[in-house]
C-alpha positions in Angstrom: 17.6 -37.6 3.2 14.2 -36.3 2.1 12.4 -38.4 -0.4 11.4 -35.7 -2.8 8.9 -38.0 -4.5 7.2 -38.9 -1.3 6.7 -35.5 0.3 3.8 -33.5 -1.0 5.3 -30.1 -0.2 8.1 -28.4 1.5 7.3 -25.8 4.2 10.2 -23.3 4.4 9.0 -21.6 7.6 8.3 -23.4 10.8 9.3 -22.7 14.4 10.6 -24.9 17.3 8.9 -22.8 20.0 10.3 -24.7 23.0 13.3 -26.8 23.8 13.2 -30.5 24.9 13.7 -29.2 28.4 10.5 -27.1 28.1 12.2 -23.7 27.9 10.1 -21.2 25.9 12.1 -19.0 23.7 9.7 -16.1 23.8 8.9 -13.8 26.8 5.7 -14.6 28.5 4.0 -11.3 27.6 4.8 -11.8 23.9 3.8 -15.4 24.0 0.4 -14.6 25.5 -0.2 -11.9 22.8 0.9 -14.2 20.0 -1.4 -17.0 21.2 -4.4 -14.6 21.2 -3.5 -13.1 17.8 -3.0 -16.4 16.0 -5.6 -18.3 18.1 -2.9 -20.9 18.7 -1.3 -22.1 22.0 0.6 -25.0 20.5 4.3 -24.9 21.6 6.2 -27.6 19.6 9.7 -28.8 20.1 11.6 -29.6 16.9 10.8 -33.2 17.4 7.1 -32.4 17.5 7.5 -30.5 14.3 9.2 -33.6 12.7 6.4 -36.0 13.9 3.7 -33.6 12.8 5.1 -33.1 9.3 5.9 -36.8 8.8 2.3 -37.7 9.5 1.3 -35.4 6.6 3.9 -36.4 4.1 5.4 -33.0 4.3 9.0 -31.7 4.9 9.9 -28.5 6.8 12.6 -26.0 7.4 12.7 -25.5 11.2 14.3 -22.8 13.4 14.1 -20.7 16.5 14.8 -17.0 16.8 17.7 -15.6 18.8 16.6 -12.2 20.2 18.3 -12.5 23.6 20.2 -9.2 23.4 16.8 -7.4 23.2 14.4 -9.6 25.3 16.9 -11.3 27.7 15.3 -14.6 26.9 17.6 -17.4 25.5 16.4 -19.0 22.3 15.8 -22.7 21.8 19.4 -23.8 21.1 20.5 -24.0 17.4 22.5 -27.1 18.3 19.4 -28.9 19.6 17.4 -28.1 16.5 20.2 -29.3 14.3 20.6 -32.5 16.2 16.8 -33.3 16.1 16.8 -32.5 12.4 19.7 -34.9 11.8 17.8 -37.6 13.6 14.7 -36.8 11.4 16.5 -36.0 8.1 13.6 -37.5 6.1 11.4 -34.5 7.0 13.5 -31.7 8.7 15.9 -29.1 7.3 17.6 -27.1 10.1 18.2 -23.4 10.0 20.0 -21.5 12.7 19.3 -18.1 14.2 22.0 -15.8 15.4 21.4 -12.3 16.8 23.6 -9.9 14.9 24.3 -8.1 18.2 26.5 -11.1 19.1 29.2 -9.7 16.9 32.4 -11.7 16.5 31.1 -14.4 18.8 28.0 -14.8 16.5 30.2 -15.1 13.4 32.3 -17.9 15.1 29.0 -19.6 16.1 27.7 -19.4 12.5 30.9 -21.0 11.2 30.7 -23.8 13.8 27.0 -24.5 13.2 27.7 -24.9 9.4 30.8 -27.0 9.8 29.9 -29.2 12.8 26.1 -29.2 13.0 25.0 -29.2 9.3 22.6 -26.2 9.4 21.2 -25.4 6.0 20.3 -21.7 6.4 19.8 -18.8 8.8 16.8 -16.9 10.1 16.8 -13.2 11.0 13.9 -11.4 12.6 14.7 -7.6 12.4 11.7 -6.7 14.6 12.6 -8.9 17.5 16.3 -8.4 17.0 15.9 -4.6 16.7 18.2 -4.1 13.8 18.0 -2.9 10.2 19.1 -5.7 7.8 21.4 -3.3 6.0 23.2 -2.3 9.2 26.8 -3.3 8.6 27.0 -4.9 12.0 25.3 -7.9 10.4 27.5 -8.0 7.3 30.2 -10.4 8.7 27.4 -12.9 9.4 26.1 -12.5 5.8 29.6 -13.1 4.5 29.8 -16.4 6.3 26.4 -17.5 5.0 27.1 -16.4 1.5 30.4 -18.2 1.4 28.7 -21.4 2.5 26.1 -21.0 -0.3 23.2 -21.0 2.2 20.0 -19.0 2.3 19.3 -16.1 4.7 15.6 -15.7 5.6 14.4 -12.4 6.9 11.1 -11.6 8.6 9.4 -8.7 6.7 6.3 -6.7 7.1 3.8 -6.7 10.0 4.7 -8.7 13.1 2.1 -10.9 14.7 4.5 -11.1 17.7 3.7 -8.1 19.8 0.4 -7.4 18.1 -2.2 -6.4 20.7 0.3 -6.1 23.5 0.7 -2.6 25.0 3.2 -0.7 23.0 3.5 -3.7 20.7 5.7 -5.2 23.4 8.3 -2.6 22.4 8.7 -4.2 19.0 9.1 -1.6 16.2 7.8 -2.4 12.7 10.2 0.0 11.0 12.9 -2.7 10.9 11.0 -5.0 8.6 10.5 -2.9 5.5 11.9 -5.2 2.7 13.7 -2.2 1.1 16.3 -2.6 3.9 16.9 -6.1 2.6 17.3 -4.7 -0.9 20.7 -3.2 0.2 21.8 -6.6 1.4 20.8 -8.2 -1.9 22.8 -5.6 -3.8 25.9 -5.9 -1.5 25.8 -9.7 -1.4 24.7 -10.8 -4.9 25.7 -14.4 -4.2 23.6 -14.6 -1.0 20.3 -16.4 -1.4 17.7 -14.2 0.4 14.2 -15.1 1.4 11.7 -12.3 2.3 9.4 -14.1 4.8 5.7 -13.4 4.7 3.4 -11.2 2.6 5.1 -8.0 3.6 2.2 -5.9 4.7 2.2 -2.9 4.4 5.1 -3.1 2.0 3.9 -5.7 -0.4 4.7 -3.7 -3.5 8.2 -3.1 -2.2 8.8 -6.8 -1.6 7.6 -7.7 -5.1 9.9 -5.0 -6.6 12.9 -6.3 -4.7 12.2 -9.9 -5.7 11.7 -8.8 -9.4 14.9 -6.7 -9.4 17.3 -9.0 -7.5 17.9 -12.5 -8.9 19.0 -13.7 -5.5 15.7 -12.9 -3.7 12.7 -15.2 -3.0 9.4 -14.7 -1.1 7.9 -17.1 1.3 4.2 -17.0 1.8 4.0 -17.8 5.5 2.3 -16.2 8.3 -1.0 -15.4 6.5 -3.8 -17.7 5.3 -3.7 -17.6 1.5 -7.3 -16.4 1.5 -6.0 -13.0 2.7 -3.2 -12.7 0.1 -3.5 -9.3 -1.7 -4.4 -9.6 -5.4 -1.1 -8.2 -6.6 0.8 -11.0 -4.7 -1.4 -13.6 -6.4 -0.9 -11.9 -9.8 2.9 -12.1 -9.6 2.9 -15.6 -8.1 1.0 -16.6 -11.2 3.4 -14.9 -13.6 6.7 -13.2 -13.3 7.6 -14.6 -9.8 6.2 -18.1 -10.2 9.7 -19.6 -9.7 10.5 -17.3 -6.7 7.5 -18.0 -4.4 7.7 -20.5 -1.6 5.2 -22.4 0.5 5.6 -21.5 4.2 3.1 -21.8 7.0 4.6 -20.3 10.1 3.7 -23.4 12.1 2.5 -23.6 14.8 1.0 -20.1 14.5 -0.6 -21.2 11.2 -0.9 -24.9 10.5 0.0 -26.4 7.1 -3.4 -28.0 7.0 -5.1 -24.6 7.0 -2.6 -23.0 4.7 -2.8 -25.8 2.1 -6.6 -25.9 2.2 -6.8 -22.2 1.6 -4.1 -22.3 -1.0 -6.1 -24.8 -3.0 -8.8 -22.2 -3.4 -6.6 -19.6 -5.0 -6.9 -18.8 -8.7 -3.5 -20.1 -9.7 -2.4 -21.8 -12.9 -2.0 -25.6 -12.6 1.7 -25.4 -13.5 2.3 -22.8 -10.8 1.1 -24.8 -7.8 3.8 -27.5 -7.8 6.5 -24.8 -8.1 5.3 -22.9 -5.0 4.6 -26.0 -3.0 7.8 -27.9 -3.6 9.9 -27.3 -6.7 11.1 -23.8 -5.9 12.2 -24.9 -2.4 14.1 -27.8 -3.8 16.1 -25.4 -6.0 16.6 -22.8 -3.2 17.7 -25.4 -0.7 19.8 -27.5 -3.1 17.9 -30.7 -2.3 17.9 -32.1 -5.8 20.3 -35.1 -6.1 22.4 -34.9 -9.3 21.7 -37.7 -11.7 24.2 -40.6 -11.6 27.1 -39.9 -13.8 26.3 -36.2 -14.1 
């Protein structure tokens, strides 16, 4: 169990890029492009994520991305990530990723991962998985996640994966407009939804969805805070201060860099701990009820 007093912050967005066997979950062309775009060639297993975050007194949500139906490359297994997280429960919170194209098999897998492997949420990447979040093909998956009371995290906005690769590696940005997630939030009002990343070029849309739908949060991963648009900082400081979450996108951006740049933002003192830890505690249900409560 995570010692919430000990950890300085909770990073809700990290990746296990390779399996313990060394299998890379991203096609070589996209991996090369991402390494150049983010100036990072670190490929951590979930165990490396655990060790890295423990050294820094941080906790982290960790996942891979299942886009096998599009790329033909198998993801880092959800079961492996969940097992490593269970062995490092002081710092890791496991999310799973299931490609909606898996259909009924994916729904069965989601139920099994929740019941038998203790996953605490699910990651979707519409760009890599080539689907609109409001496509009803994914709705049976959302039903399972909502029934379990777990969060669903959606990549939104520009994708660093594919950037600079000819044709963007075939990745289409249209899938990641947060307005497609607005339909999901309306159709599943009990589903906790996280819009991952500053949603360039749809930042205003993301803020609007988050303001309008009580079940929607925004994670601030994938960008250094020094590049956050002013409107995002404005709402993080005010109306959305309890709905913004620290996320780095490790290993593509390190928490060291993110936290250092975050410290330079013009934020109210009472807002910083909300973004760094308290909002994630509430979203993930990490707070232990008081004895006798």
